C-alpha positions in Angstrom: 116.4 107.5 85.9 118.8 110.4 85.4 121.1 110.4 82.4 124.3 112.4 83.1 126.3 113.0 86.3 127.2 116.6 85.8 125.9 119.2 88.2 122.3 119.2 86.7 122.1 115.4 86.7 123.4 115.2 90.3 120.9 117.8 91.4 118.0 115.9 89.7 119.0 112.8 91.6 119.1 114.6 94.9 115.8 116.2 94.2 114.2 112.8 93.3 115.6 111.4 96.6 114.1 114.3 98.5 110.7 113.4 97.0 111.0 109.8 98.0 111.5 108.6 94.4 114.0 105.8 93.7 116.5 106.8 91.1 119.7 105.7 89.4 122.2 107.9 87.6 123.7 106.7 84.3 127.1 108.4 83.4 129.0 107.8 80.2 132.4 108.4 81.8 134.2 106.4 84.4 134.4 107.2 88.1 137.9 108.5 87.8 137.0 111.1 85.2 139.0 114.3 85.1 136.9 117.4 84.2 139.1 120.1 82.7 138.5 123.8 83.3 136.3 125.9 85.6 133.3 125.7 83.2 130.1 126.9 84.9 131.3 128.7 87.9 128.6 130.9 89.5 125.7 129.8 91.7 123.2 132.4 92.6 121.8 132.7 96.1 118.5 131.3 94.9 120.3 128.3 93.5 122.2 127.6 96.7 118.8 127.8 98.6 117.4 125.2 96.2 120.3 122.9 96.7 119.9 123.1 100.5 116.2 122.2 100.0 117.2 119.0 98.1 120.1 118.0 100.3 120.4 119.9 103.6 123.8 121.6 103.9 124.8 121.3 100.2 124.2 124.9 99.3 125.8 126.1 102.5 128.9 124.0 101.9 129.3 125.2 98.3 129.0 128.8 99.5 131.8 128.2 102.1 134.0 126.5 99.5 133.4 129.2 96.9 134.2 132.8 96.9 132.0 135.9 96.8 133.1 139.0 95.0 133.1 142.0 97.3 133.6 144.4 94.4 132.7 144.6 90.7 134.1 147.0 88.1 133.7 147.8 84.4 136.1 149.8 82.3 135.9 151.5 78.8 139.2 151.9 76.9 141.0 151.4 80.2 139.0 154.0 82.3 136.8 152.9 85.1 133.1 153.7 84.3 131.4 151.7 87.0 132.5 150.3 90.3 130.6 149.0 93.3 131.8 147.6 96.6 129.3 145.4 98.5 128.9 145.4 102.3 130.5 142.5 104.2 128.1 139.5 104.2 128.1 135.9 105.2 129.4 133.2 102.7 127.0 132.9 99.8 124.8 135.8 100.7 124.9 136.9 97.1 126.0 133.6 95.6 129.2 131.7 95.2 131.9 131.4 92.5 133.3 127.9 92.5 134.6 125.7 89.6 132.3 123.0 88.2 134.9 120.4 89.2 134.6 121.3 92.9 130.8 121.6 92.6 130.6 118.0 91.2 132.9 116.7 93.9 130.8 118.1 96.6 127.5 117.0 95.0 128.8 113.5 94.5 129.6 113.2 98.2 126.0 114.2 98.9 124.7 111.7 96.3 126.8 108.9 97.8 125.7 109.8 101.4 122.0 109.6 100.2 122.7 106.1 98.8 121.8 107.0 95.2 123.4 104.5 92.9 125.6 105.7 90.0 126.3 103.4 87.0 129.6 104.7 85.6 130.8 103.9 82.1 127.2 103.5 81.0 126.8 105.6 77.8 123.2 106.1 76.7 122.7 105.7 72.9 119.0 106.5 72.8 115.6 106.3 74.6 112.2 105.2 73.5 109.0 106.1 75.4 105.4 104.8 75.4 102.3 105.4 77.5 103.7 102.8 79.9 107.3 103.9 80.5 110.7 104.6 79.0 113.3 102.2 77.7 116.9 103.4 77.9 119.2 101.9 75.3 122.9 101.8 76.2 125.6 101.7 73.6 126.7 98.3 74.9 123.4 96.8 73.7 121.7 96.5 77.1 118.5 98.2 78.0 117.0 99.6 81.2 113.3 100.3 81.9 112.2 103.4 83.9 109.0 105.2 84.6 110.5 108.6 84.0 113.8 110.0 82.7 115.6 113.3 83.3 118.0 113.9 80.4 121.0 115.9 81.7 123.4 114.5 79.2 124.7 117.8 77.9 124.9 119.8 74.8 125.2 116.8 72.5 122.4 115.0 74.3 121.8 111.5 72.9 118.4 111.4 74.6 117.3 114.6 72.9 118.6 113.5 69.5 116.9 110.1 69.8 113.6 111.8 70.5 113.9 113.9 67.4 113.8 117.2 69.3 115.7 120.0 67.6 117.4 123.1 69.0 116.1 126.5 67.9 118.2 129.6 67.9 121.3 131.2 66.3 125.0 130.7 66.9 127.2 133.8 66.7 130.3 134.0 64.5 132.1 135.7 67.3 134.8 133.5 69.0 135.9 133.6 72.6 139.0 132.2 74.2 138.6 131.0 77.8 141.5 130.7 80.1 141.8 129.4 83.7 144.7 130.9 85.6 145.9 129.6 89.0 146.1 132.2 91.7 149.4 133.1 93.5 148.5 131.6 96.9 150.8 133.8 99.0 150.0 137.1 97.3 146.5 136.9 95.6 144.9 139.6 93.7 141.8 141.3 95.2 138.6 139.5 94.4 137.0 141.8 91.8 134.7 140.8 88.9 135.7 143.0 86.0 134.4 143.5 82.5 136.6 145.5 80.2 135.2 147.2 77.1 138.0 147.6 74.4 140.8 146.9 76.8 143.9 148.8 75.5 146.3 146.1 76.8 144.8 143.6 74.4 144.4 145.8 71.4 140.9 146.9 72.2 139.3 143.5 72.7 136.6 142.9 75.3 137.5 140.8 78.3 135.6 139.3 81.3 137.7 138.6 84.4 136.0 136.3 86.9 137.5 135.1 90.2 136.6 131.7 91.5 138.0 129.6 94.3 141.8 129.2 93.7 142.0 131.1 90.5 140.7 133.3 87.7 138.7 132.8 84.6 139.3 135.1 81.6 137.0 135.3 78.6 138.6 137.2 75.7 136.3 138.2 72.8 138.2 137.7 69.5 137.6 140.1 66.6 136.1 138.7 63.5 139.5 139.0 61.6 141.5 137.5 64.5 143.6 134.4 64.2 141.9 132.7 67.0 144.3 129.8 67.0 147.2 132.2 67.6 145.3 133.8 70.6 144.7 130.3 71.9 148.3 129.1 71.5 150.6 128.8 74.5 152.6 131.9 73.6 149.5 134.0 72.5 147.6 133.1 75.7 150.5 133.8 78.0 151.0 137.2 76.4 147.4 138.5 76.8 146.9 136.9 80.2 150.1 138.7 81.4 148.8 142.0 79.9 145.6 141.7 81.9 146.5 140.1 85.2 150.2 140.9 85.4 153.5 139.3 84.4 153.6 136.9 87.3 150.5 135.1 85.9 152.2 134.4 82.5 153.1 130.9 83.5 150.1 130.1 85.7 147.7 129.1 82.9 145.9 125.9 83.9 143.4 125.4 81.0 142.6 127.0 77.6 139.6 126.5 75.4 137.4 128.5 73.0 133.8 128.7 72.1 131.2 130.5 70.0 128.2 132.2 71.5 125.3 129.8 71.4 121.7 130.9 72.0 119.6 127.8 71.5 116.6 126.3 73.2 115.0 122.8 72.5 111.8 122.9 70.5 110.2 121.1 73.4 111.4 119.8 76.8 109.4 116.6 77.0 108.7 113.6 74.9 105.2 113.0 73.5 104.2 110.8 76.4 105.6 113.3 79.1 107.9 110.7 80.5 111.2 112.3 79.5 112.3 115.8 80.6 115.3 117.6 79.1 117.4 119.6 81.6 120.4 121.9 81.5 122.5 121.9 78.3 120.4 119.1 76.9 117.6 121.7 76.8 119.3 125.0 76.3 122.7 126.5 75.4 123.7 130.0 76.7 127.1 131.6 76.7 128.5 132.6 80.1 127.7 136.3 79.5 124.3 137.7 80.4 124.1 136.6 84.0 125.4 133.1 84.3 122.1 131.6 83.3 123.1 128.1 82.0 123.8 126.2 85.2 121.4 128.1 87.4 118.6 127.6 84.9 119.6 123.9 84.7 119.2 123.5 88.4 115.7 124.9 88.1 115.0 122.5 85.2 115.9 119.6 87.3 113.8 120.8 90.3 110.8 121.4 88.0 111.1 118.0 86.3 111.3 116.1 89.5 108.4 118.0 91.1 106.3 117.3 88.0 107.2 113.6 87.9 106.5 113.2 91.6 103.1 114.9 91.2 102.2 112.8 88.2 103.2 109.6 90.1 101.0 110.6 93.1 98.1 111.2 90.8 98.3 107.7 89.3 100.7 108.3 86.5 98.2 108.0 83.7 98.1 110.3 80.6 96.0 112.9 82.4 98.2 113.0 85.4 101.3 113.4 83.2 99.8 116.4 81.5 101.3 118.5 84.3 104.8 117.3 83.2 104.2 118.6 79.7 102.9 121.9 81.1 106.0 122.2 83.3 108.2 121.5 80.3 106.5 124.3 78.4 107.1 126.7 81.3 110.7 125.8 81.4 111.0 126.2 77.6 109.6 129.8 77.9 112.2 130.4 80.7 114.8 129.1 78.2 113.8 131.7 75.6 113.8 134.5 78.2 117.3 133.5 79.2 118.4 133.1 75.6 117.1 136.7 74.8 119.0 138.0 77.8 122.2 136.3 76.6 121.6 137.7 73.1 121.3 141.2 74.6 124.7 140.7 76.2 126.2 139.6 72.9 124.7 142.6 71.0 126.2 144.9 73.6 129.7 143.3 73.2 129.6 143.3 69.5 128.2 146.8 69.1 127.8 146.2 65.3 125.8 149.4 64.6 126.8 153.1 64.7 124.0 153.6 67.2 125.3 150.9 69.5 128.8 152.3 69.5 127.6 155.8 70.0 125.4 154.7 73.0 128.4 153.0 74.6 130.7 156.0 74.1 128.0 158.3 75.4 127.4 156.2 78.5 131.1 156.0 79.2 131.4 159.7 78.8 128.4 160.4 81.1 129.8 158.0 83.7 132.4 160.6 84.6 129.6 162.4 86.5 126.7 160.0 87.0 126.7 156.4 88.1 123.6 155.2 86.2 125.2 155.2 82.7 128.2 153.2 84.0 125.7 150.8 85.7 124.0 150.4 82.4 127.3 149.5 80.7 128.1 146.9 83.4 124.7 145.3 83.6 124.1 145.0 79.9 126.9 142.5 79.6 126.8 140.8 83.0 123.0 140.6 83.3 122.0 140.9 79.6 118.7 142.7 80.4 117.1 144.8 83.1 115.6 141.7 84.6 117.8 138.9 86.0 114.9 136.5 86.3 112.0 135.6 84.1 109.1 137.0 86.2 107.1 133.7 86.1 109.9 131.2 86.2 112.8 132.4 88.4 115.4 131.4 85.9 
């Protein structure tokens, strides 16, 4: 049983199908749901390969439907400190930038083609597990029995809450305003991923500019004394979007939201009987900075959960066989902390709360006039969060 029909839940169902496991997806919303915003947009090459392994052609199709950035750039007070142009490469060679809405649409088509049933409008209230299986309790009072459950029901996971599993980690006071902007189809901007330190056009605030298929996502870091509601208002958003992208984008805003930087990981990823496995945002919360770790890590959670469940089932499904599920959960929990630390490094770089941090950024920006490595450091500390993109032992 898979709880949640977001990208991670759909991937878990496809992975289960590829292992010959019968599965059903339970989704709280109805089949005509409208998902606002681009949300998780970037899929790494490794993730696309994993998707192709679960459902042949899925990763390749997402790569074709998404965009790849041929150039990246970082600025400091309006001056370019790092820029890199990548060689021409096939679709998805480095990954793909595609809105979560389009990801889900494509994944759903593959789920339907595989014949995997989805029960829409089936909100889960809780689960209870024993040595013999899992009972899923829906809010309408009905129950469903399952051998194993992948909980991909998001940040406010009812499954995680019902199991008494807490989240560990801080939440920053810094606020971010996120905006999706529709592209001008007949005269698009060049596809460049940009990070601006202290952008002069927005009064020295930090801004991430991220292209995806059909538009742009902008993340504006508010200052601690900012009126965030004013920055998020229609007039406020239009003003700063126009200042960054150009006046013609003032009226092309498609979605606005805001968030605070989370860095939280579940205390454990499995229930005491190793029959329930938390995946994606049910298991960890990362901000989009620091290397786009949330969705990519969630795909790996789903893959790991299904592989562990399949192995346990092959070995008889008893408590000893299910120990590998618990071990896999612990491996994924360690990966979650690695990714949380990387995202935390990105936040520390953006906030630059100490004199040393601010001096290091100024010095790197100054040295970038002559050498590329300081500029690369400024870019990677925000977009990767650490020197390593992957946990050495867990690959996300």
